[in-house]
N, C-alpha and C positions, 0 to 999 in steps of 0.2 A: 676577337677585336683587340688589337694591341693598343696599349696606352701610350700616347705621345704627350709628354709634359716637359718639352725642352725649355719652356719658358719659366719653369720652376726656379725661384730665386735661391741662391745659396744661403743657408742659414746664417752664415757669418756676415752677410750683407744686410741682415734685418736687425734693427736696434732692439735692445731689450727694454726700452722705456715704454710707458703707456702710449697709446695712440689709436688711430683709426685707419682702416685699410679698405681698399676698393678692388674688386675684380672687374675686369673689362672683357668684352667679347670682341669678335673680329670686326664688327662694324663700329668700333670705338665708342661703345656705349657702356656705361657703368651698369653691371647686372647684380652686384651685391656689395653692401657696405656693412662693415662690422667694426667693433671696437674691442680693445684688449688691454688688460692690466699690464701685460708684457707682450710686445709685438712678436718677438722672435718665436717663442714656443707656440703662440696662437696661430700665426700664419703658417708655420711649418707643420702644424697638426693637420692641415688640409691635405697634405701630400703623403700621408701614410700609405702603406700598401693597399691596393684595391680591395683585398679581402676584408680589411678592417674598417673600411669607410662606411659611413652612413649613406643610404641611398640618395638622400637629398644633396649631400656633399659631392657624391659622384656625378649627379646631374649638373651641379654647378661647374665642376672641373671640366666636364665634357663641353660646356658652352664657352668657357673662359679661354683667353689667350694670353693674359698677363695680369699681374697684381701689383699695386703700389700702395704706399702707406704714408701717413703723416704723423710724426712723433709729437706728443704733447707732454706737458709737465706733470699733469695729474690724470687719473682715470676719469674724474668728473669732467674735465675738459674734453677728454676723448668721447664721453657720452654726448656732450653738447654738440661736438663736431659731427658725430655719427648722425644725430637727428637732423642737423643742417644739410648734410649731404643726401640723406634719404629724401628730404623735401625737395632738394634741388634736382636730383637725378631720377627719382622714382624707380629704383632698381627692381627688376622683375622677380628676383629671387629673395628679396626682403619681404617681410610680412606686409600684406596689402589689405587694407581695410576697405572692403567694397562699399560699405555704408559710410561714405566720406562727407555726408552732409553735416553742416554745423547745426548744433542744437540751440534752441532759444534759452536765454537767461532773463531773469527779472532784475532790472537795475534801478537803483535810486541814486540820483546825481547829487550826492551830498556836498560836492565842491561848488555848487551854484548857490546864489543868495536865496533863491526859492527852489529847493530840491524838487526834482521831477521823477515820477515813476514811468518807466518805459520798458518795452520788450526789445532785447538786443541779442545779437549773435556774436558780439565781441566779448571775449572772456574777461577782459580787464580794461578799464579806462581810469585815468588819474582821478583820485578822490571820489570814486564811484563805488557804492556797495553793490555787489553782484551776487545773486542767488540762483541756484540751479546747478546743472542744466535741467530742463524739463523735456519730456518726450514730445510734447506738442505745444504750439503757441497758445491754443485755446485753453490749455490747462493753466497757463499764466494768467490769461484774461479772466478766467473764472475766479481765481484767487484774488486778483487785483480788484475785481468788481466788488467782492465781499468786503475786502479791507478798506476800500474807499468809503464804504458806508460808515466805517468807524473813524477813520483818520482824515479823510478828505484831502489827501496829498494830491497836488496837481499832476495831471498826465499830459497836458497840452504842451506844444512847442513854445519856444520863446516868441516866435512870430505871432502865434495865436494869442498868447498872453498879452503882448503889447497892444494888439489890435483891440482887445476887449478893455484894456486899460484906457485907451483913447475914447472908446465908445461909452465908457462909464457904466457898463452893465456886464454881468457874468455870462458865461456860456451856459448851455443846457445843463451840464453836470452841476454847475454852481446853483442853478435855479432849483434843481430837484434834491439838493443836499448831498451830492456825491463828491463835491469839491469844496474846500474851505474858501475858495474865491479870493486868493491873495491879489488878483488882478484889480479888484476894486477896494482893496484894503479892508476886507471883512476880517482878516487876521493879518498881523504884522509879520515881518520876516522871522523874528525870534519864535513866535508862536507856531508858524508854519514849519520851522525847523524842528520844533519839539514834536509836532505831529509826524514828520518824516522819520525822526528817531524812533518813535513808537512803532511805526510801520516796519522799520528794519528789525526792531526787537522781536516783533511777532514772527517775521520771516525767519529769524534765527532760532526760533523755538521758544521764545519767552512770552507766550501769550497769557499765561496765568495771572500775572500782576494786573494786566489790563482788564481781564475778565472780572477780577475782584473789584477793581475800581468802578467799572461800569455797573456792576450789580449793586454796589454801595450807593452810587449816585441815583440809580433807578429806585431803590428803596426810599432814599431821602426825598426824591421828587414825589413819589406816591404819598409819603407821609405829609408832605406840604400841599397835597391835593393838586399838584401840577401834573395832571394826568397826560397832557399832550407831550410834555417833556419826558415823562416816565415811559410813554409808549415809544418815543424815538430811541431812548436808551435801551428799551427791551429789544427793539429791532437790531440795534447795534450788537447787543449781547448774542442774539441769535446768529447774526452774520459772522461774528468772530468765532463762535462755537462751531459753525459749519467748516470754517477754514481749518480749525484744530482737528475736527473729526475726520476730515478728508485725508489727513496725513496720519495714519495709524502709527502708534508707538511700536517699534520693532526692537529697540534697545533701550537701555535705561535713559531717562531724561538727561539731556545735556551731552550725550555722546555724539561726537562728530567722527564719521568714518566713511571710507569708500570701500565697497565690497566688489571684488573682481573674480569671476569664475570662468573657467574654460571647459568646453565640452566639444569633442570632435574625434576625428580619426587621423590616419597618417597624412592625409592630403589637405584637409580643410578643418576648420573649427569655428565655433561661435564663442565670442567673448561677451559676457553679460556684466554690466557695471551698474551698481546701485550706489547712489549718493545719499548717505545718512547724515542729517543735520538735526541736532537737538533730539536725537533718538528716533527721528521719523524719516521715512523715505521721501526725499525732496525731489529726486530725479532719477532717471534710469535710462539706459541705452543698451542696444545690442549691435554687435558687429559680426559679420561673417567674413572670415579671412582665409587666404591661402597661407599655408604654413611657411612658405619660403624655403630657402636653402637649409636652414638649421632651425626650423620653427618648432622647438619644443614648447610645452605649455608654459614653462618659466619664461622663455624668451617672448612668447606672445604677450604675457602679462607685463613684462618690462616694456615692450614696445607700446602697449596700451597706456601705461602710466606716463611715458614720455609724451605720447600723443596728447593726453589730457592736459598736462601741466606745463609743457614746453613754452606755450604762448602766453604764459603769465597767470594761469589758473592757480589758486591757492590750494595746496594739498592739505587735507585734514591731519590732525595729529596721529590718526591710526589708519592704516591701509590693510585690509584683510584680503588675502589671496587664497585661491584654491590649491596652489602649489607654491613652494618657495622659489622666487626668482633667483636666489643664490647670487646676488650681486651687491656687494657692499657699496660700490660707487653709486648705485641707484638710490640707496638710502641716504647717502651723503648729499646727492644732488637734490632729492626731495626736501631734505632738511634745509638746504640753501634756498630753495624756492619759497619755502614757507617762512623762513626766518626763525625757525624753532624746530625742536626734535620731531621727527616723523618715524613711527615704528611700523615696519612691514612684517606681518606675521601670518601664519596659517592657523585659524581657529580649530581647536580639537574637540571642544565640548561646550555645552551650554547654549545660550541664545544665539551667540555669534556663529557657532557651528551650524545651528539650525538655519540661520539666515543664509549662510554660505551654501547649504544644501539646496535651499530654495532658489538661489541665484544659479547654481549649477543645473537644476532642473529646467529653469527658464532658458538657459543657454542651449541645452539639448533640444528644447522645443523650438527655439529660434532656428537652429541648424536644420531640423527636420522640416520646418515650414519653408525655409529657403530652398531645400532640395526639391520639395514638392512643387513649389512655384516654378523652379527651373525646369523640372521634368515635364510640367504641363504647358510650357511655353512653345507654341507651334513654331514660331520664328527661330528659336534657339535649336529646336529639334531639326528643323530643315537645314540650319547652318551646320549642325554637327554632321549630318549625313553628307552634305556637300564637301565639308572638310575631309571626311574619310575618303570620299571618291577621289579628291584631288591628291591628297597626301599618299594614298596607297595605290594611285594610278589605276583605279578600277574603271571598267567600261561604263558603268552607270552607278548612281547612288545606291548603296545597299539598303533598300527599303525593308528587307527582311534579314535580320542578323540572328544567328544561332550561336550559342556558347556552350562549351563542354567543361566540366570540372570533375576531377577524380578525388574521392575522399577515402582514406584508408588509415590503418594504424599498423605499421610493420607488416604489411601484407595481409592483415586480418580484416575481414568484413569489407572487402573492396567494393565500393559503390561509385556511381557516377550520376551526374545530372546533365540534362540538356534543356536550356531555357531559350525562349524565342522572343525577340522584340520585332515588332512591325511598326514602321514609321516612327521609330524612337520610343515606343511604348511597349511595356510587357504584354505578351499574348499568353496569359497563364493557361488557357485551355489547351495550348500546344506544348506545355512543359512535359518532360518525360524524366523518369528516374530509372536507373538500371542497377541491377545486382550483377557484379562481375564475377563469373565463376571460372572454374578450370585453371589453366596455367597463368591467368592474368593476375600478377601479384605486385605490379608496380604501375606508376602513372602512365608510362609509355604503352605498355600492353593494354592497359585500361582504355586509353585514348583510341587505340586501334580497334578494340572491340566495339566501343560506342559508335565510331564512324561506320564500321561494318554493319551494325544493326540499324543505324539510322538510314543508310543509303542502299539497303537491300531489302527484299521482301515487300510487304505491304507498306512499310514506312517510307520506302523509296518513292511512293506515289504522292507523298505530301509536297506542298509547295516548296521549291528549292530555295535555299537562302542565297542572298547576294554576298554574304561574308560569313565565314566560320571562324569563331574566336575560340582559342584554347587557352585555359589558364596555365601559364608557364612560359618558358623561353623558347629558344630555337629548337631544342630537342623535341618538345611537345608538338610544335608547329610542323616540324619535319615528319614526325610519326603520323600525324593526321593526313598530311599531304601524300605521303607514301602509300597509305592505305587507300585513299581515294584513287590514286593512280593504279594500284593493283586491282581495284574494283572496276576500273575503266570509266570512272566518273570524272568528267572534265571540269566541272564546277562543284563547289564554289572556291574562290580564293581563300587561303587560310592564313591567319596570323596568330601568333602567341603573344599574350600580354603578361610580361614579367612583373610580378607584384612589387618586388623590392625597389626597382628603379623606374617602374611604370614605362618600360620600353616596349615598343610594338615591333615584333619580329615577324616580318613576312616570311612564309615558308621558303627555304632555299637562299635567303639573303645572307650576305656576309656580315652586314652591320644592321643594327636596329634602326627604326624610324623613331626619332625623338620629337614628339608633339609638344608644343608649349604647354606649360602647366595650366594656362588659362583657356586652352583649346576646348571648345564644345565637343569636338570629336573625341578627344581623350576622356572627357567627362562621361560621354555616352558609353564608351568602351568599358570604363571603370564600373559604371552602373550595371552593365550586362554581366561582366565578370563577377562582381560581388553578388549579384542575384543567383548566378549559377553556383557560387561557393556556398551561399546560405542553404540552397536547396540540397546540395550534395551533403553538407554537414548534417542537416536534419535527417536525411535518409540514412546516413551512416549511423547516427545515434539510435534510430529505430531498429536498424538491422542488428547492431551489437546487442541491443536489449532483447530482441527476439532470439538471437543465438544463445544468449545467456540463459533464457528461460528453458529452451530446448535442452541445452547441455546439462543443466542442473537436474531436471527431471529424468533425463536419460540415464543418469547415474543410479537410479533406483531400479533394482531387479524387479521385473514383473510389470513395469510401466512402459508400455509400448506407445506407438503413435496415437492410437485411438484413446487410450486412457489419458495420455498427455493432453490431447485436445479437449477432452471433457473437463479435466482439472482446470486448465487455463480459461475455458469458457465459463466455468462456475466461479472461480476466484479472481480471474483477471491478471494476476501476476504471481511470481514466485514469492515476493514479499508478503502478499496476502495469505498464501499457503503457510508461510513460516509463522504467521501470527495466529493461525486458526488452531482450534483444538482437534485432536485426532478424531473425536466423535463427529465433528462437522465435516472433516475430510471424508470420513467413511460414508457419509450420506450421498456422495457422488456415485452414480451407477457404476458398478464394476470394481469398486474399491472396498475391500474388507478392513476390519479393525487392525489386523497386524500390518497390512500394507499401508494403511493410513498413518500408523505410527512411524514407519520407515520413511514415508514421504515427508512427513512433518520434520523429522530429524535431519534429513538431507537438505531440505529447503532452509531450515534454520541455520544449518552450518554454512550455507552459502551467503548468508547475510553478513554485512560488516559489523553488526552489533548484536546484542541479545535480542532474540525474537520477541520477547515479551516487553522489551524496553520501549 
C-alpha cells in the first residue's frame, strides 16, 4: 500500500510559535486536535517515514486529508484553545471519555443573605462554596442529613422559604430540628451565616473544633441537669462523628490533593480520579477511554485534568499522577486556574505512593468491569457480528469465528493456538493447542500446519467457522488462504489482524479494511485475537519449560527416558532436583548413589543461582 500525503504542508509554511492544530478528513470533519509549544516541529513530526511512526499516528494520517493551525502567544493559550476545539468538534481521534455524565457536588450559596445547602452538577457559581464531586447524589444527601442535625442550614428554595414566612410557620425540617428555621426568624441572618460557615468548615475537613465545642456544651448541660439539651447535643456529636468516620483519613490532616491513575492497554484505558480534601477522600470517579491518535498515559492524564478544571473547578495545591504528563504549560494553566501554585508530581514512596497504587488497582478493575459488561451485552455482540458481515462483505454474519496465533522464539519451541468464539462469546471447550514440529520454524509455516490439521482428519468434522482470523498481516492471511485452497476447502473467509495498526487484511486484498476505533466489530476481533495470543503464549511457556527439563536430564549419562520420567514424577521439576540431596535422589527406583550425585550436579549447574540458595 503506497502512501499518499500530497496534502502534507511544507515545514517553512508552519509557524514556530505556540499554537493549536487540527486534522480534517474527507468529509470536512475535524478528527484530531492538538497543541504545541512550537507548531513547526510538532506538526512536521506526524509526517516522518512510515517505519518510524506510531501505529495511532499512522491511523490518523490514513484518515486525514489536510491539517491547519492557529498560532497563539503562549502555550497556555494553546492549551485553552485545544480544549475549546475538542468540546466544539468532538474529534474521533482525541481521547474520548465514555463516562461523560456530570458528577454531583454539594454547594453552599454563601452569596445569599440566608445561605442554602443544595446538590448541584455545576462546578462553580459566583460566591458559592462547592464540595466534591461525589460518585452518587445519595452520598451527598446522607452527609447533608447528618450535618443538618448539627448546623440546621436551610436546604429549601427561596420560593418555599418565602411561602413559610408568609404562613408564619416552619416546614417539617424546622419542626423536627433539622433546620434553624430562618423563615420565621428563629435565627437571624448573622446567626444563620455563622451556621453555614461551620457547615463549610466541616466539609473542608475542619470538624474537630466543632466536636470539641459540642462535647464541652454537652458536659456543661449535663452538669446543670439540663438533660434534654444534653441529649440533643449528644445526638449532634454522634451525627458529626459519623460524617467524620465515613471519610477515612488517607493522607495527613489538612492535605488537599487530586490523585489520577491510568491502567490499560494499547487501545483503551481506565482513568481513576480521587479527590482528597483535608486528608480524606471526598469524591472519586472512573472513566473508560479510547486512547485516541496519540493517547499515551501522560496525554490521558493531561486531558483528564483539563476536563476536570476547564469549566471553573478549583485545582488543589497538589496533583498526584501515575505518570508524569511532561507538560509545563499544564502546570502553568492549573496555577492560573487556582490563583496559586499547583504542583504536579509522581509519588515514589510513602502514603502517597500507596494511595496511587490503590487508585491504579481501581482503574484496572474499572477497565476489566467495562470489558466484561461489553462482552456480555447481547445487543453489542449482535451489532459486532452485523458490522463484520457488512464490512467484510460476508454472505452471512460469522456466528462462529476461529482464530490462530503462532508463538515461538527464534524458531525454538514453535507452538500455536486455535480459539473459538460463537455468537461473540468464547467457546473454551473447542480451544486447541498445537505443537509445531518438523520444518515449521516461522509464523507462515506454522499457520499452514495449523490450518492443515484443523481442516483435515477428524478435526475437519467439527462445525465450520464463518470467519478465520489469523494474528498478523497480509502474509499470514495469504498463507492460511493458500493452504485452504490446497486442501480444497472453499470456506471460511480468512482475514489477518495486524496488531500494530489494528488493520483487517482480507486474504488476497491489496489494501486493508480500516474499521473505526469505536467499532464493535473491531472490538470483537481484538478480543478473539488477544485470546488466541494469550493461549499460545501460555502453551509456549509450558513447552519451553518441558524442553528445558528434558534437555538438562538428557545430559546425564545413564539417564534415559524411563529414569527421566521417574525423576520428574518424583520431584516435579529440575529445580527441585537441584535442591535435593543425593541421598534423596538415590531413593528414586533405578537411581544409584553415584548416578544420583551426577544428576544433582548437572541439575544444579543448570539453575541460574546456587542450588542451596
